[in-house]
C-alpha positions as CSV (number, residue, x, y, z in Angstrom):
1,M,-55.2,85.9,231.1
2,L,-52.3,85.6,228.6
3,P,-51.6,82.1,227.2
4,A,-48.7,80.5,229.0
5,R,-46.7,80.3,225.8
6,L,-47.2,84.0,225.0
7,F,-46.5,85.0,228.6
8,A,-43.2,83.0,228.5
9,S,-42.2,84.7,225.3
10,L,-42.9,88.2,226.6
11,A,-41.0,87.4,229.8
12,A,-38.0,86.2,227.8
13,T,-38.0,89.3,225.6
14,A,-38.1,91.6,228.7
15,A,-35.3,89.7,230.3
16,L,-33.1,90.1,227.1
17,A,-33.9,93.8,227.0
18,L,-32.9,94.3,230.7
19,S,-29.8,92.2,230.1
20,A,-28.8,94.4,227.1
21,C,-29.3,97.6,229.2
22,A,-27.3,96.2,232.0
23,T,-24.3,95.3,229.8
24,T,-24.3,98.4,227.5
25,P,-20.9,100.2,228.1
26,Y,-21.6,103.6,229.8
27,T,-20.6,106.7,228.0
28,G,-21.6,110.0,229.5
29,P,-22.0,113.4,227.7
30,V,-19.1,115.8,227.4
31,E,-19.4,118.5,230.0
32,V,-17.7,121.8,229.0
33,T,-17.0,125.0,230.8
34,R,-15.4,128.0,229.0
35,F,-14.2,131.5,229.8
36,V,-13.5,134.2,227.3
37,A,-11.5,137.4,227.9
38,S,-13.4,140.7,227.6
39,S,-11.1,141.7,224.7
40,P,-10.2,138.4,222.9
41,A,-8.6,140.1,219.8
42,G,-6.8,137.6,217.7
43,L,-8.7,134.5,218.7
44,G,-8.9,132.0,215.9
45,Q,-6.2,133.5,213.7
46,G,-2.5,133.7,213.3
47,T,0.1,131.2,214.5
48,I,-0.3,129.1,217.7
49,A,2.0,126.6,219.3
50,I,1.0,123.6,221.4
51,T,2.6,123.1,224.8
52,F,2.2,120.7,227.8
53,P,3.1,122.6,231.0
54,D,2.9,119.4,233.0
55,E,4.8,116.2,232.2
56,V,2.8,113.6,230.4
57,K,4.4,110.2,231.0
58,N,2.1,108.4,228.6
59,E,3.4,109.3,225.1
60,N,0.4,107.9,223.4
61,A,-1.9,110.2,225.4
62,R,0.3,113.2,224.7
63,S,0.3,112.5,221.0
64,A,-3.4,111.8,220.9
65,F,-4.4,115.0,222.7
66,A,-1.8,117.1,220.8
67,T,-3.2,115.8,217.5
68,A,-6.8,116.3,218.5
69,V,-6.4,119.8,219.8
70,S,-4.2,120.8,216.8
71,A,-6.9,119.6,214.4
72,Q,-9.6,121.7,216.2
73,L,-7.4,124.8,216.3
74,A,-6.7,124.4,212.6
75,Q,-10.4,124.2,211.9
76,L,-10.8,127.5,213.8
77,G,-8.4,129.3,211.5
78,Y,-5.1,129.0,213.3
79,T,-1.8,128.0,211.8
80,V,-0.5,125.4,214.2
81,V,3.2,125.2,214.6
82,A,5.5,122.7,216.4
83,E,6.0,123.0,220.1
84,G,8.9,125.3,220.9
85,T,8.4,127.2,217.6
86,P,7.9,131.0,218.0
87,A,4.2,131.8,217.6
88,A,1.8,134.7,218.3
89,Q,-0.3,132.5,220.7
90,V,0.2,129.4,222.8
91,A,-2.3,126.7,223.6
92,A,-1.4,125.1,227.0
93,I,-2.8,121.6,227.3
94,R,-3.4,119.6,230.4
95,T,-5.1,116.2,230.6
96,T,-5.9,113.7,233.3
97,R,-7.6,110.4,233.7
98,S,-8.8,109.2,237.1
99,P,-11.1,106.7,238.6
100,I,-14.6,107.7,239.8
101,A,-15.5,106.8,243.4
102,A,-18.5,104.6,243.6
103,A,-20.4,106.9,246.0
104,P,-24.1,108.0,245.6
105,V,-24.5,111.3,243.7
106,R,-26.2,112.9,246.7
107,E,-22.9,112.4,248.7
108,R,-20.9,114.0,246.0
109,G,-21.9,117.5,245.2
110,P,-20.2,119.8,242.7
111,V,-16.6,120.6,243.5
112,S,-14.4,123.5,242.5
113,V,-12.0,122.6,239.8
114,G,-9.5,124.8,238.1
115,V,-7.7,124.9,234.8
116,G,-4.0,124.5,235.6
117,G,-4.8,122.6,238.8
118,Q,-5.8,125.7,240.8
119,T,-9.0,127.6,241.4
120,G,-9.6,131.3,240.7
121,S,-11.3,133.8,238.4
122,F,-10.6,134.2,234.7
123,G,-7.5,136.0,233.9
124,S,-6.1,135.8,237.4
125,G,-3.4,133.4,236.4
126,L,-4.9,130.8,238.7
127,G,-7.3,129.2,236.2
128,M,-11.0,128.9,236.7
129,G,-13.0,127.8,239.6
130,V,-16.2,126.1,238.5
131,G,-18.7,123.8,240.3
132,I,-18.8,120.6,238.2
133,N,-20.2,117.2,239.3
134,L,-17.4,114.8,238.7
135,G,-19.7,111.9,238.1
136,G,-19.6,109.9,241.3
137,G,-22.4,107.4,241.4
138,R,-23.1,107.3,237.7
139,E,-24.1,103.7,237.1
140,G,-21.5,102.0,235.0
141,A,-19.1,104.9,234.9
142,N,-15.7,104.3,236.5
143,T,-13.3,106.6,234.7
144,M,-13.2,110.4,234.2
145,T,-11.1,111.8,231.4
146,E,-10.5,115.6,231.4
147,L,-8.9,118.0,229.0
148,S,-8.2,121.6,229.7
149,V,-6.7,124.2,227.3
150,R,-5.7,127.7,227.9
151,I,-5.0,130.0,224.9
152,G,-2.9,133.0,225.6
153,Q,-0.5,135.5,224.0
154,T,3.2,135.1,224.5
155,N,3.2,138.1,226.9
156,G,1.2,136.0,229.3
157,T,-2.3,137.5,228.6
158,T,-5.0,134.8,228.7
159,L,-7.5,135.1,225.9
160,W,-9.6,131.9,226.4
161,E,-9.7,128.9,228.6
162,G,-11.9,125.8,228.8
163,R,-12.2,122.4,230.4
164,A,-14.0,119.3,229.1
165,Q,-14.6,116.1,230.9
166,L,-16.1,112.7,229.9
167,A,-17.2,109.8,232.2
168,T,-17.0,106.4,230.7
169,G,-17.3,102.7,231.6
170,V,-14.2,100.6,231.1
171,K,-15.7,98.9,228.0
172,S,-16.9,102.1,226.4
173,P,-15.2,102.7,223.0
174,Y,-14.7,106.3,224.3
175,S,-12.5,105.1,227.0
176,Q,-9.8,104.5,224.4
177,V,-7.3,107.4,224.4
178,D,-7.6,108.3,220.7
179,A,-11.4,108.4,220.9
180,S,-11.5,110.3,224.2
181,A,-9.0,112.9,222.9
182,R,-10.9,113.5,219.7
183,T,-14.3,113.7,221.5
184,L,-13.1,116.0,224.3
185,A,-11.3,118.3,221.9
186,A,-14.4,118.5,219.6
187,G,-16.6,119.3,222.6
188,L,-14.3,121.8,224.0
189,F,-14.0,123.8,220.8
190,K,-17.6,123.4,219.6
191,D,-19.2,126.8,218.9
192,F,-15.8,128.4,219.8
193,P,-15.2,130.6,221.7
194,G,-18.6,130.1,223.4
195,G,-20.0,132.4,226.1
196,N,-18.0,133.6,229.0
197,G,-18.5,131.4,232.0
198,E,-20.9,129.1,230.2
199,T,-21.2,125.4,231.0
200,V,-22.7,123.1,228.3
201,T,-23.4,119.4,228.1
202,I,-23.0,117.7,224.7
203,D,-24.0,114.2,223.6
204,V,-21.0,112.4,222.2
205,K,-22.9,111.3,219.1
206,K,-23.2,115.0,218.1
207,L,-19.4,115.2,218.1
208,Q,-18.7,112.4,215.8
209,G,-16.9,113.5,212.6
210,R,-15.9,116.9,214.1
């Protein structure tokens, strides 16, 4: 049998470890789905303008995501111009943040989501319909932040579109708008353009500094 003093020490250590696990702010991986046109000529080059098709009432969020996406596009080789400036391509940005229902995962199967708020096949003008688990029941996660970007030519032809999402706890540093914007944009454009129809999961630590 273990001496009483040693047993008490081990018990205290275990309790502290469990307490640390219980209080660690939850940060999930970035989940990304991307579609690429069959003839994506011009991707990653030329001029591109940022636009927000939907109204973004939070100016801080609008600025954070515009800055994050612009930085990634510039790294890809684009020349990013101001919104409203004539450009060869346009990057349409949509972003949302919503609470996660505290329901067991088994009660929340994958749902169909679409870039642009609608479901459909790539290039149909209706966005993309993809089964993604929105994170219900993830212990400690209570917020889902999403970023979608569609890159197209000015004639309306879609060249690429993708969606990234990140589940976080309220105390996670990645729940802050600047951090979430940088992380989601980095994940969305990692290994650009990616495979057509692929879905990848990326640890947030692998996106630091991108």
